[in-house]
N, C-alpha and C positions, 0 to 999 in steps of 0.2 A: 614560209607560207606555200600552201600547195597550188597546184599549176591551175587547177579548175577556178580558183576564183580572183585571177588575174590575168588570164590570158586574152579576154575579150571585154577588159575593163573600160575600155576608151569608148564600148559601143553600146551606150546602155539604151539607148533607143532607135538603133541603127539594127539591122541584121545581119548578126554576125556571120563569118565563115566556118564551117567546121569539116575536119578530118573525119573520114570515114567511121574510124574509131568513136568520136566523139558522138556523133550521130547515132550509132548503134547503141550507145550507153544512155543517151538523152531519150531516145525512143522507147528504151527499156524499162527505163526510169517513169517515163509518164503511161505505159501501159500496167505496170505494178501498181502505180499508185492509183490507178481506177479501179482495183481488184482489193488493195489495203491500206490502211493509213500510214503514213510517215514512220510511226512509231514501231510498227512491225515490219520494216523493210530494213534490209541488211545490205551491204556490198556485197557480200555472196549471192544473195538472190539478182543484185542488178549484173553482175559478171556473169551469172549464169544463164539470163534473160537474155542478154546482149551477145552471149555466144563469144567471149573473148577471154584472155588469160588475166590474171592477178596484174601482173607487170604490165599490160596495156591499160589497164584501167587506172593503175598509179601513175602511169606517164601522163594523164592528164589531169586526174582529179586526188583530193588528197582525204577524200571525207564523202560521206552520202550528203553532208551539206552543200559542199562545192557543186555534186550534181544537180542539186535544188536550184542554185543560186544560177546555173547555166540555163536550165530548164526557163527559170524566169527571165533571164536576159532574151531567150529566142523568142518567147511570148510576149513580152513587152514590146520587142522589135515589131512584132506582127500588129499588135495594138495601136502602135504608133502609126503605123502605115495607116489602121483603120480609119483614126480619129483625124488625119490630114484635110478631110473636107471643113471642118470645124475650124481648127487649128489656122487654115490659109485665110481665116478671115473674111470669108465671102461678103461682099457687101450688097448682093444682088438679093441672095436668100437666106438670111441666117437660120430661120427655122429648117428649112429644107437640109441646110448643112449641117445642122445640130442634128437631125433627126437620121439623116444619113449615118454620120459619125456613133452614133449609138447603137444602130443595127449592127453596123459592122464589128463593133466594139464586144457586143452581147455575142456576135457568132463566134469570135476567135476567144472569147472566156467560156462559150459552151463547149468548144473543141478541147479546151486545155483548163476546165474547170479542176480538174484534180491537182495540177501544179499548184493554181491561183489559191486554192483553199488550202493547200499546204504552207504557202508562204505566209499566207494570212494567221493562221494557225502557230507558225515556229518562229516568226519574226518577235514577237515579243521577247522569246526565251534565248534567240540566238543572237549575237552583236553580228556576224557576216551578215546574216539575211538582212538584217535591221536595217544596217548600213545601206547597203543595196538597193532594200524596197524604198527606203527616205529618200534617197538618191532619184531612184527613177519618178517617184510622186513629184519631187521637186521640178522635174523635167516639166511634168502634165501641167502642174501648179503655174509655173512661170509662163506657159505657151496659153495658158487660157488668160491669164492677167494681161497678158499683151492683147489677146481679142479684148478683153473687155475696156481696157484703156483707149484701143483705138476704134471701138465701138462709141465710147462717151465722147472722144475728142471730134468725132463725125455726126455728133447730135444723133445716134442712131439707138443710145442707151441713156435712162437716165442718172444723174450723179448718185451716189450712195454708198455704200461700205468700201472701204479699202480694198482695190482690185485686188492685190494678190492674197488677202484674208479671205475674200469672198470665193476666189478661185478654189482656195483650199479646203473651206467647207463643202465646195460641191465636188471637188476629186475626191475627198475622202469619203463623201457620202456617196458617189458613186463606186467605190472601192467597196463598201461594206454592201449595199446593196447586191451588186455583180456577185460577190460571194455567197451570199445567202439564195440568191436566186439561181446558182448554178449548184448549188448543194444537193445530195440525193434525198428524196423525199418534197412532200409539197410543201411550201413555206405558207403560213396562213396570209391570204390576200395575195401573194404571187404563184399561180397553178404551176408556170413554169418562164424561162427565161425571157422569152418572148414578150411577157405580161410587162416586163417593165420599160419597153421603149417607151409609150407614150407619156408616161410619168417622169421617167426622167428628163425626155423633151421640153416638158411642161417645166420643170423644176429649172432646167437652162435657160428656156425662154425668157420665164417669169423672173429668175436672178438676175439675168445679164441684162436683159433689154426691157423688163417691166410688163412684159404681153403674156396674153395666153396663146399657148401652142395649139394653133387650130389643128383638128384630127387628120392623121393622115389620109392621103387617098390612094389606096392600092390598085 
């Protein structure tokens, strides 16, 4: 098994620490993915863009997929930080916490849209990416399910669907919306990534707390 898939395997939702060579490869890959699809990207392209040798590349990564997997870990570590307000289970203002988390999530997804789109397109066809993506989503689902359970126990949210299943539907729905909203070109009904903040906030407050989300005050 290649190095790139395993070096940071224990840090799925934490921010990994990288060597200078790894950072050069990850940054180069993100730049290239903003210009062309993964199917048109080769290891040689990444090596040339990163300005490193083949030996240096293969000291850390065994394939293009290993690089994409590490790009994903890096992005998801940042998203984990972004959604902390919601997962911190704020008892004083869940609507504000939800909106803050979604705005931060969208900002990270906008900055790293090519990586997230590549993963969404490739994981159905690649076992390594599928395993990593499902592991990451499972962490988000588990965290959201805990928030739901806590809110229900405190009388802040009504009883309803199984917390884990509800959390899974919400998280996978968010994943798909973020994918299309950060895609190149305008998606029908979603002119830009910012347009999804209020609808997603309403989905979460309605789905978890049974309440409509009041319009944000900027």
